[in-house]
C-alpha positions in Angstrom: -1.0 -9.0 -5.7 -4.3 -9.1 -7.6 -5.6 -6.0 -5.6 -2.4 -4.1 -6.4 -2.6 -4.9 -10.1 -6.2 -3.7 -10.2 -5.3 -0.5 -8.5 -2.4 0.1 -10.9 -4.6 -0.6 -13.9 -7.2 1.9 -12.5 -4.4 4.4 -12.1 -3.3 3.9 -15.8 -6.9 4.4 -16.9 -7.1 7.6 -15.0 -3.9 8.9 -16.5 -5.0 7.8 -20.0 -8.3 9.5 -19.6 -6.6 12.7 -18.6 -4.3 12.6 -21.6 -7.1 11.8 -24.1 -9.5 14.3 -22.7 -7.2 17.3 -22.8 -8.7 20.6 -24.0 -6.8 23.4 -25.7 -8.3 26.9 -25.9 -6.6 29.5 -27.9 -6.9 33.2 -27.2 -5.8 35.2 -30.3 -3.9 38.5 -29.8 -4.3 41.4 -32.3 -0.5 41.4 -32.5 -0.6 38.0 -34.1 0.2 35.8 -31.1 -2.0 33.0 -30.0 -2.0 32.1 -26.3 -2.9 28.5 -25.8 -4.4 27.2 -22.5 -4.1 23.4 -22.3 -5.7 21.5 -19.5 -7.3 18.1 -18.9 -10.1 19.6 -16.8 -10.6 23.0 -15.3 -11.0 22.0 -11.7 -9.0 21.9 -8.4 -5.8 20.0 -8.5 -5.2 20.4 -12.2 -2.5 22.1 -14.2 -2.9 24.6 -17.0 -0.1 24.6 -19.6 0.2 28.0 -21.3 2.0 28.1 -24.6 2.5 30.5 -27.4 1.5 30.0 -31.1 3.1 32.4 -33.5 5.6 33.8 -31.1 7.8 35.5 -33.7 8.5 39.0 -32.6 7.2 38.5 -29.1 9.5 39.7 -26.3 7.4 38.7 -23.3 4.0 37.5 -22.2 2.8 38.0 -18.7 -0.2 36.0 -17.4 -1.8 36.9 -14.0 -4.2 34.5 -12.3 -5.5 34.8 -8.7 -2.7 37.3 -7.7 0.1 35.1 -9.1 2.3 36.1 -12.1 3.6 33.7 -14.8 6.1 34.9 -17.4 6.7 33.5 -20.9 9.9 34.8 -22.6 10.4 33.2 -26.0 13.1 35.8 -26.7 15.4 34.3 -24.0 16.6 36.3 -21.0 16.6 33.1 -19.0 12.9 32.5 -19.4 10.8 29.9 -21.2 8.1 30.0 -23.9 5.6 28.2 -21.7 4.2 28.5 -18.2 2.6 26.1 -15.7 -0.4 27.3 -13.7 -1.5 25.2 -10.8 -5.2 25.1 -9.8 -5.0 24.8 -6.1 -6.9 22.1 -4.2 -9.0 24.8 -2.6 -9.9 26.7 -5.8 -13.6 27.7 -5.5 -15.9 26.8 -8.4 -17.1 29.5 -10.7 -15.6 32.0 -13.1 -12.0 33.1 -12.8 -10.1 35.4 -15.1 -6.7 35.2 -16.7 -5.2 38.6 -17.4 -2.6 38.6 -20.2 -0.1 41.3 -21.3 1.8 40.8 -24.5 4.9 42.9 -25.4 6.8 42.7 -28.7 10.5 43.3 -29.6 9.5 46.5 -31.4 7.8 48.0 -28.3 4.1 47.3 -29.0 1.9 46.1 -26.1 -1.5 44.5 -25.8 -3.6 43.4 -22.9 -6.2 40.6 -23.0 -8.6 39.0 -20.5 -10.0 35.5 -20.6 -12.5 34.1 -18.2 -12.8 30.3 -17.6 -15.5 28.5 -15.7 -14.1 26.1 -13.1 -16.0 23.1 -11.8 -16.2 21.8 -8.3 -14.4 18.6 -7.2 -15.5 16.4 -4.4 -12.9 14.8 -2.1 -13.4 12.0 0.4 -12.9 12.0 4.2 -10.6 9.4 5.8 -9.9 8.6 9.5 -6.4 7.6 10.5 -4.7 6.7 13.7 -1.1 7.9 14.4 1.1 8.6 17.4 -0.5 11.4 19.6 2.6 13.5 19.3 1.7 14.1 15.6 -1.8 15.3 16.4 -1.1 17.4 19.4 2.7 18.1 19.3 4.4 18.6 22.7 5.5 22.1 23.6 9.2 21.3 23.1 8.8 20.7 19.4 6.5 23.6 18.5 9.3 26.0 17.8 10.8 23.4 15.4 7.4 23.0 13.6 7.1 26.8 13.2 10.7 27.1 11.8 10.1 24.2 9.4 6.8 25.8 8.1 8.7 29.1 7.5 11.5 27.2 5.7 9.0 25.5 3.4 7.2 28.7 2.7 10.4 30.4 1.6 11.4 27.4 -0.6 8.0 27.3 -2.4 8.2 31.1 -3.0 11.2 30.6 -5.3 10.5 30.9 -9.1 13.4 29.7 -11.1 13.0 31.4 -14.6 14.6 28.5 -16.5 13.0 25.1 -17.0 15.1 22.4 -15.5 12.9 19.4 -16.5 13.6 16.9 -19.3 10.4 15.9 -21.2 7.4 14.3 -19.5 7.2 13.4 -15.8 7.4 9.8 -14.6 6.3 7.9 -11.6 8.9 8.0 -8.8 8.1 4.5 -7.5 6.7 1.2 -8.8 4.7 0.6 -5.7 0.9 0.4 -5.2 -0.7 3.8 -6.0 -3.5 5.2 -3.8 -5.6 7.7 -5.6 -6.0 9.8 -2.4 -5.2 13.3 -3.5 -7.5 15.8 -1.7 -8.6 13.5 1.2 -9.7 15.4 4.2 -7.8 13.7 7.0 -9.1 13.1 10.5 -6.2 11.9 12.8 -7.2 10.3 16.1 -10.7 11.8 15.7 -9.3 15.3 15.2 -9.7 17.0 11.8 -6.4 18.0 10.3 -4.9 19.1 7.0 -6.1 18.1 3.6 -3.9 15.4 1.9 -2.2 17.3 -0.8 -0.4 14.5 -2.6 -0.7 10.8 -3.4 0.6 7.8 -1.4 2.5 5.0 -3.1 2.9 1.9 -0.9 6.1 0.0 -1.2 8.5 -2.1 0.8 10.8 -0.3 3.2 14.1 0.5 1.6 12.7 0.5 -2.0 14.2 3.2 -4.2 12.4 6.4 -5.0 13.4 8.2 -8.2 13.2 11.8 -9.3 10.0 12.3 -11.4 12.0 14.7 -13.6 15.3 16.4 -13.7 15.8 19.3 -11.3 17.8 20.7 -8.4 17.6 19.5 -4.8 16.4 22.5 -2.6 15.7 20.5 0.5 17.0 17.2 1.9 16.4 16.9 5.6 14.3 15.4 8.4 11.0 17.3 9.0 8.7 16.8 12.0 5.5 15.9 10.1 6.8 14.6 6.7 9.9 12.8 8.1 13.0 12.5 5.9 12.0 14.7 2.9 13.4 15.7 -0.4 12.2 18.7 -2.5 13.2 19.1 -6.1 12.9 22.4 -8.0 12.1 21.8 -11.7 11.9 25.5 -12.6 9.1 27.9 -13.4 7.8 27.6 -9.9 7.2 23.9 -10.0 8.4 21.6 -7.2 7.9 17.9 -6.5 8.4 16.6 -3.0 9.0 13.1 -1.6 8.3 12.3 2.1 8.7 9.7 4.9 12.1 8.3 3.6 14.1 5.8 5.6 17.2 7.3 4.0 17.9 10.3 1.8 20.5 9.7 -0.9 21.0 13.3 -2.3 22.2 16.6 -0.9 20.8 20.1 -1.1 22.2 22.0 -4.1 22.7 18.8 -6.1 21.4 18.5 -9.7 19.6 15.3 -10.4 18.4 13.6 -13.6 15.0 12.1 -14.2 15.0 8.6 -12.8 17.9 9.2 -10.4 17.4 7.7 -6.9 16.8 10.4 -4.3 15.8 8.3 -1.3 14.5 5.0 0.1 11.0 4.3 1.1 10.4 4.5 4.9 7.8 5.5 7.5 9.4 8.5 9.2 7.3 11.4 10.5 3.5 11.2 10.6 3.1 7.9 8.8 1.1 4.8 9.3 3.5 2.4 7.5 6.2 2.3 4.8 5.1 4.4 1.8 6.1 7.3 -0.3 4.1 10.5 -0.1 4.5 12.3 -3.4 3.4 15.9 -3.8 3.5 18.7 -6.3 3.4 22.5 -5.8 3.4 25.2 -8.5 3.9 28.7 -6.9 2.6 27.2 -3.7 -0.6 25.9 -5.4 -1.2 22.3 -4.3 -1.9 20.1 -7.4 -2.6 16.5 -8.1 0.6 14.5 -9.2 -1.6 12.7 -11.7 -2.1 16.0 -13.5 1.7 16.4 -13.7 2.0 12.9 -15.3 -0.4 13.9 -18.1 1.4 17.1 -19.1 2.5 17.0 -22.8 5.9 18.4 -22.3 8.6 18.3 -25.0 12.2 17.4 -24.5 
């Protein structure tokens, strides 16, 4: 109990530090619009919140970063006046540019470019032991694994123009948080995928709640992640919840922040009852702690 409390306090300090240390950089357009880049730290796994200051008369702002496009539409058309840009876990350090195009309601256009310096981030290595079938899958399941990978790729390629969330994100479980985003995993002495989420240890059958409002785009059993739920929150942002013992929602269902979406379990490639909680933004793998520190308004 004492160990769990210490871990939770450490987690709270990490989130508090991220909130306190946020940096906002404003790029001023000659058309009178300020483009704000808000981030706790410019490094892999973080999230850049892009907002507009002085958006009167602006029709659309398009931001391009590393071959991905993010659209801000304060004038409506189903869009939103902010964007969320994920800094992938594998983002190389150095200088990377944001290309911005501003268009106004009266037909004027302006292009801007802003370079940011991104720092490196070190991640630990961890050895784990699981059933051999999850390290070297037998031939009879390989077609299933390939199909599931293609399904996930198609889901994470969706960009819903409208924001579906409701204010800030919250923890999906009250269990013991492991700050293990980015771990390089070695299963049964074989190097495998990077751990692109955080694990929350909890008793089997404990409720897991939606971290924010959204739409269920997947609710099914997957080979590696077990019984899994994926929520679309709009603007290319998804949260996913893995290893459930039971799923309590259905694909296509709209859920509110805090609504139960499943029960903790140990299905798929798992070493015991826990929730694996992950976040993707336009397929960029980001740290869920970065999501919790986002200053989103209701």
